[in-house]
C-alpha positions as CSV (number, residue, x, y, z in Angstrom):
1,M,183.2,133.4,118.0
2,A,180.5,134.7,115.6
3,K,178.1,132.9,113.4
4,T,179.1,132.9,109.9
5,K,176.7,131.5,106.7
6,S,179.6,129.0,106.3
7,D,179.5,127.7,109.8
8,P,175.9,125.6,109.5
9,N,176.4,124.3,113.0
10,Y,177.8,126.5,115.1
11,K,174.8,127.8,117.4
12,V,174.3,129.1,120.7
13,I,172.6,126.9,123.2
14,A,172.4,129.0,126.2
15,E,173.8,132.0,127.6
16,N,174.4,133.7,131.0
17,R,173.6,137.6,130.4
18,R,173.6,138.1,134.3
19,A,177.5,137.1,135.0
20,R,178.4,140.2,133.4
21,F,176.7,142.0,134.7
22,D,177.5,140.5,138.3
23,Y,181.2,139.7,137.3
24,A,184.2,141.3,136.4
25,I,185.4,138.9,134.2
26,E,189.3,138.6,133.5
27,D,189.5,136.2,131.5
28,D,188.0,133.8,129.7
29,L,188.6,129.6,128.7
30,E,186.9,127.4,126.1
31,C,186.2,123.8,127.7
32,G,184.6,120.6,126.7
33,I,181.5,119.1,128.3
34,L,181.6,115.5,129.3
35,L,178.0,114.8,128.3
36,E,175.0,111.7,128.0
37,G,173.3,111.1,124.6
38,S,169.8,112.7,125.8
39,E,171.5,115.9,127.0
40,V,172.9,116.5,123.5
41,K,170.0,116.0,121.6
42,S,167.9,117.8,124.6
43,M,170.6,120.8,123.8
44,R,169.9,120.5,120.1
45,Q,166.0,121.8,120.8
46,G,167.6,124.6,122.9
47,G,166.5,123.0,126.3
48,A,169.5,124.2,129.0
49,N,170.1,126.9,130.8
50,I,172.9,128.3,132.9
51,A,172.1,131.1,134.4
52,E,172.0,129.5,138.2
53,S,175.5,127.7,137.5
54,Y,178.9,127.5,138.7
55,A,182.3,126.1,138.0
56,A,184.7,124.5,141.1
57,V,188.0,122.4,140.7
58,E,187.4,119.7,143.0
59,D,189.8,116.6,143.6
60,G,192.2,117.6,140.3
61,E,188.5,117.6,138.1
62,L,186.6,120.9,137.1
63,W,183.1,120.7,137.6
64,L,179.9,122.6,136.3
65,V,177.7,122.2,138.7
66,N,173.8,123.2,138.9
67,S,173.4,123.9,135.4
68,Y,170.1,122.6,133.4
69,V,169.0,120.9,130.8
70,A,165.5,119.8,130.2
71,P,164.4,115.9,130.2
72,Y,164.7,114.5,126.6
73,D,160.9,113.5,126.0
74,Q,162.0,110.7,123.3
75,A,164.4,109.3,125.3
76,K,162.7,106.5,127.2
77,T,165.2,104.2,128.6
78,F,168.3,106.1,129.1
79,R,166.9,109.6,130.8
80,H,169.6,112.0,132.2
81,E,169.5,114.2,135.7
82,E,168.2,117.6,134.4
83,R,170.9,119.1,137.0
84,R,173.4,116.7,137.8
85,R,177.3,117.4,137.6
86,R,178.6,117.5,134.1
87,K,182.6,116.9,133.9
88,L,184.6,120.1,132.2
89,L,187.2,119.0,130.0
90,V,190.6,120.8,130.4
91,S,194.0,120.2,129.8
92,R,196.2,119.9,133.4
93,K,198.0,123.0,132.6
94,Q,194.5,125.3,132.3
95,L,193.4,123.3,135.4
96,A,196.6,124.0,137.7
97,Q,195.5,127.9,136.4
98,L,192.3,127.6,137.2
99,W,193.1,126.4,140.6
100,N,195.6,129.0,141.4
101,A,193.0,132.0,140.2
102,T,189.9,130.4,142.4
103,Q,192.7,130.3,145.7
104,R,192.7,134.4,145.2
105,K,190.4,136.3,147.2
106,G,187.1,136.5,145.8
107,M,188.0,134.8,142.1
108,T,185.2,132.4,141.0
109,L,184.4,130.7,137.9
110,V,181.5,131.6,135.9
111,P,180.0,130.0,133.0
112,L,179.3,132.4,130.0
113,V,177.6,130.9,127.3
114,M,177.2,127.3,126.3
115,Y,177.6,126.6,122.4
116,F,177.8,123.8,119.7
117,N,181.4,125.1,117.3
118,H,181.9,124.4,114.3
119,R,182.0,120.7,114.5
120,G,179.2,120.0,116.5
121,M,180.6,119.7,119.8
122,A,179.3,120.9,122.6
123,K,181.4,123.3,124.6
124,I,181.4,126.1,127.0
125,K,182.6,129.4,127.7
126,I,184.4,129.0,131.5
127,G,185.2,133.3,132.8
128,I,187.3,133.5,135.8
129,A,185.6,136.7,137.5
130,K,185.6,138.9,140.8
131,G,182.8,139.4,142.0
132,K,181.0,143.7,141.8
133,K,179.9,145.1,144.9
134,I,176.7,147.4,144.8
135,H,178.7,151.0,143.7
136,D,180.3,148.8,140.9
137,K,176.9,147.8,139.4
138,R,175.5,151.5,139.3
139,E,179.0,152.7,137.6
140,T,178.6,150.3,135.3
141,E,175.0,150.6,134.9
142,A,175.5,154.6,134.2
143,K,178.4,154.1,132.0
144,R,175.8,152.2,129.7
145,D,173.4,154.6,130.3
146,W,175.5,157.4,129.0
147,S,176.8,155.7,126.1
148,R,173.1,154.8,125.4
149,Q,172.5,159.0,125.4
150,K,175.7,159.5,123.5
151,Q,174.6,157.8,120.5
152,R,171.0,158.8,120.7
153,L,172.5,162.3,120.5
154,L,174.7,161.7,117.4
155,K,171.6,160.3,115.6
156,D,169.6,162.7,116.2
157,N,172.4,165.6,115.1
158,R,173.3,164.1,112.0
């Protein structure tokens, strides 16, 4: 989903850039997030981090664990916990698919990006991923370096 000029509400809140390096993403899914009012206002100011978080299916529900939402200074009475577990909203069919994926060997649910969609609703993109080994990470890094070098060579030859 790209940000366009006709989409004034679309805004990326937090991105987990490390996830694509540490994991091989097989599939992704857009989920809604159950939030409190002060959390939404804090996210609008850009105070969120999903770098150390993960998603888990527990008791037939999908949860976002260890995500950080900065405290909202203007909320005096109804403050939120910064690292509380937040419920993710998906259909039953999608939940069953996620549960089946996590039961396979080495599969995990990794949050990729948190954003406000074109309607202004907070969403999170969850990736079904398998952890990479060290040699896989080296191979990915080598491919990235080669593509950069190739682009430099093509640019210099022009």
